[in-house]
C-alpha positions as CSV (number, residue, x, y, z in Angstrom):
1,X,-40.7,12.0,-3.3
2,X,-37.9,9.7,-2.1
3,X,-37.4,9.4,1.6
4,X,-34.1,10.7,2.9
5,X,-31.6,8.0,3.7
6,X,-30.4,8.1,7.3
7,X,-26.7,7.7,7.9
8,X,-26.0,4.6,9.9
9,X,-23.5,4.6,12.7
10,X,-21.2,1.6,12.7
11,X,-18.5,0.1,14.8
12,X,-15.3,-0.6,13.1
13,X,-13.0,-3.0,14.9
14,X,-10.1,-1.8,12.9
15,X,-10.7,1.8,13.8
16,X,-11.2,0.9,17.5
17,X,-8.0,-1.1,17.5
18,X,-6.1,1.9,15.9
19,X,-7.5,4.2,18.6
20,X,-6.5,1.8,21.3
21,X,-2.9,1.6,20.0
22,X,-2.7,5.4,19.7
23,X,-3.9,5.8,23.2
24,X,-1.4,3.2,24.4
25,X,1.5,4.8,22.6
26,X,0.6,8.2,24.1
27,X,0.5,6.8,27.6
28,X,3.7,4.8,27.2
29,X,5.4,7.9,25.9
30,X,4.0,10.1,28.8
31,X,5.1,7.5,31.4
32,X,8.7,7.6,30.1
33,X,8.8,11.3,30.0
34,X,7.2,12.0,33.3
35,X,9.4,9.5,35.1
36,X,12.6,10.6,33.3
37,X,12.2,14.3,33.1
38,X,9.6,15.1,35.7
39,X,6.1,16.7,35.5
40,X,7.0,20.3,34.8
41,X,9.5,19.5,32.0
42,X,7.0,17.3,30.2
43,X,4.6,19.0,27.9
44,X,1.8,17.8,25.6
45,X,4.1,18.7,22.7
46,X,6.9,16.5,24.0
47,X,4.5,13.6,24.7
48,X,3.1,13.9,21.2
49,X,6.6,13.9,19.7
50,X,7.7,10.9,21.8
51,X,4.6,9.0,20.8
52,X,4.9,10.0,17.1
53,X,1.5,11.6,16.9
54,X,0.1,15.2,16.5
55,X,-0.5,17.4,19.5
56,X,-4.2,17.4,18.7
57,X,-4.3,13.6,18.9
58,X,-3.1,13.7,22.5
59,X,-5.9,16.0,23.4
60,X,-8.5,14.0,21.5
61,X,-7.3,10.6,22.7
62,X,-6.6,11.4,26.4
63,X,-6.8,15.1,27.2
64,X,-4.5,17.9,28.6
65,X,-1.4,17.1,30.6
66,X,-3.1,16.7,34.0
67,X,-5.6,14.3,32.5
68,X,-2.8,12.3,30.9
69,X,-1.0,12.0,34.3
70,X,-4.2,11.1,36.1
71,X,-4.9,8.4,33.6
72,X,-1.4,7.0,34.1
73,X,-2.0,6.9,37.9
74,X,-5.4,5.3,37.6
75,X,-4.3,2.6,35.2
76,X,-1.2,1.9,37.4
77,X,-3.6,1.4,40.3
78,X,-6.1,-0.7,38.4
79,X,-3.6,-2.7,36.4
80,X,-5.8,-2.3,33.3
81,X,-6.0,0.2,30.5
82,X,-8.7,2.2,32.3
83,X,-9.6,3.4,35.8
84,X,-11.5,0.7,37.7
85,X,-13.3,1.3,41.1
86,X,-11.8,-0.6,43.9
87,X,-14.8,-2.8,44.5
88,X,-14.7,-4.0,40.9
89,X,-11.0,-5.0,40.8
90,X,-10.3,-8.7,40.5
91,X,-8.2,-9.0,43.6
92,X,-10.9,-7.4,45.7
93,X,-13.3,-10.1,44.6
94,X,-10.7,-12.8,45.5
95,X,-10.2,-11.2,48.9
96,X,-14.0,-11.3,49.6
97,X,-14.1,-15.0,48.6
98,X,-11.1,-16.0,50.9
99,X,-12.2,-17.7,54.1
100,X,-9.5,-16.6,56.5
101,X,-8.0,-13.3,57.5
102,X,-4.5,-14.5,56.8
103,X,-5.5,-15.4,53.2
104,X,-7.2,-12.1,52.7
105,X,-4.1,-10.3,53.9
106,X,-1.8,-12.4,51.7
107,X,-4.0,-11.6,48.6
108,X,-3.9,-7.9,49.5
109,X,-0.2,-7.9,50.0
110,X,0.3,-9.4,46.6
111,X,-2.0,-6.7,45.1
112,X,0.0,-4.0,46.9
113,X,3.2,-5.3,45.5
114,X,1.8,-5.3,41.9
115,X,0.4,-1.8,42.3
116,X,3.7,-0.6,43.8
117,X,5.7,-1.9,40.9
118,X,3.5,0.1,38.5
119,X,2.8,3.1,40.7
120,X,6.0,3.9,42.6
121,X,7.8,5.7,39.8
122,X,4.7,7.8,39.1
123,X,4.1,8.5,42.8
124,X,7.7,9.9,43.1
125,X,6.9,12.3,40.2
126,X,3.5,13.2,41.9
127,X,5.1,13.8,45.3
128,X,7.8,16.1,43.8
129,X,5.4,18.1,41.6
130,X,2.5,18.4,44.0
131,X,3.9,21.5,45.9
132,X,4.2,23.4,42.6
133,X,1.1,22.2,40.7
134,X,-2.3,22.7,42.2
135,X,-3.9,20.0,40.0
136,X,-1.4,17.4,41.3
137,X,-1.6,18.6,44.9
138,X,-5.3,17.8,44.7
139,X,-4.7,14.5,43.2
140,X,-2.1,13.6,45.9
141,X,-4.6,14.4,48.6
142,X,-7.4,12.5,46.8
143,X,-5.4,9.3,46.4
144,X,-4.4,9.3,50.1
145,X,-8.0,9.9,51.2
146,X,-9.3,7.3,48.8
147,X,-6.8,4.7,50.2
148,X,-8.0,5.6,53.7
149,X,-11.6,4.9,52.8
150,X,-10.7,1.7,51.1
151,X,-8.7,0.5,54.1
152,X,-11.7,1.1,56.3
153,X,-13.6,-1.2,54.1
154,X,-10.8,-3.8,54.1
155,X,-10.6,-3.7,57.9
156,X,-14.4,-4.4,58.0
157,X,-13.8,-7.3,55.6
158,X,-11.1,-8.7,57.9
159,X,-13.4,-8.3,60.9
160,X,-15.9,-10.7,59.3
161,X,-13.5,-13.6,60.1
162,X,-13.5,-12.9,63.8
163,X,-9.7,-13.2,63.8
164,X,-8.6,-9.7,64.5
165,X,-7.0,-8.5,67.8
166,X,-9.6,-7.2,70.2
167,X,-7.5,-4.4,71.5
168,X,-7.4,-2.6,68.1
169,X,-10.3,-0.7,66.7
170,X,-11.2,-1.0,63.0
171,X,-10.0,2.6,62.5
172,X,-6.6,1.7,64.0
173,X,-6.4,-1.4,61.8
174,X,-7.3,0.6,58.7
175,X,-4.6,3.2,59.6
176,X,-1.9,0.6,60.1
177,X,-2.6,-0.9,56.7
178,X,-2.9,2.5,55.1
179,X,0.5,3.6,56.4
180,X,2.2,0.6,54.8
181,X,0.3,0.1,51.5
182,X,1.4,3.3,49.8
183,X,3.6,3.5,46.7
184,X,5.9,5.6,48.8
185,X,6.5,2.8,51.2
186,X,7.2,0.4,48.3
187,X,9.6,2.9,46.8
188,X,11.5,3.3,50.1
189,X,12.1,-0.4,50.6
190,X,12.4,-1.6,47.0
191,X,13.9,1.4,45.2
192,X,16.0,2.9,48.0
193,X,16.9,-0.1,50.1
194,X,17.1,-2.7,47.4
195,X,14.5,-5.1,48.6
196,X,13.2,-7.5,45.9
197,X,9.4,-7.2,45.2
198,X,8.8,-10.8,46.5
199,X,10.5,-9.9,49.7
200,X,8.4,-6.8,50.1
201,X,5.2,-8.7,49.5
202,X,6.2,-11.4,52.1
203,X,7.1,-8.7,54.6
204,X,3.8,-6.9,54.2
205,X,1.7,-10.1,54.7
206,X,3.8,-11.3,57.6
207,X,3.8,-7.9,59.3
208,X,0.1,-7.4,59.0
209,X,-0.7,-10.9,60.3
210,X,1.6,-10.3,63.3
211,X,0.2,-6.9,64.0
212,X,-3.5,-7.5,63.4
213,X,-4.4,-11.1,64.0
214,X,-5.2,-12.9,67.3
215,X,-2.5,-15.4,68.2
216,X,-0.3,-14.5,65.2
217,X,3.5,-15.0,65.8
């Protein structure tokens, strides 16, 4: 009696590329709609229509509307096509390798500028919708708390150089940076006050060095 032939799983580069393109089209469409029309007015159906795919494809490729928005936020933060934990991001590795507190701060200011450029439009949507959508209210709190945890780690990283002011605790240093690294702060200066992104980056680095480092002027 012949033995049954087992089906073999296989990886198709073409199929994977098609899936990636579909996911990208969905996220691009969702970003446009969320930032132009707001969270409440954007539905999975309108995202699907904008992306030129079926509604079921949006659910299969990304998920329901809250999942789509969360992925947009996470990819805006990471600068890649997926969520990346802070400790695995390229700029974090460069910060750890930098030898001085000033250089660490300059690298982080550049990262904050890049994140702000991607994240600020989405953050404004998040802030406006959070009071009316429980899933976004939780996301808003989570992002703020996660930034605070990461800033405590950054403060400890700066402390390894021995260059921080002695009259500031690590918690105070973390809070100072946290208050200025948000997408909201970026939006206030760049979107509302007309600062250029390079000016914003330079201001952050200069302000943090003056506020946090011994002997900085």
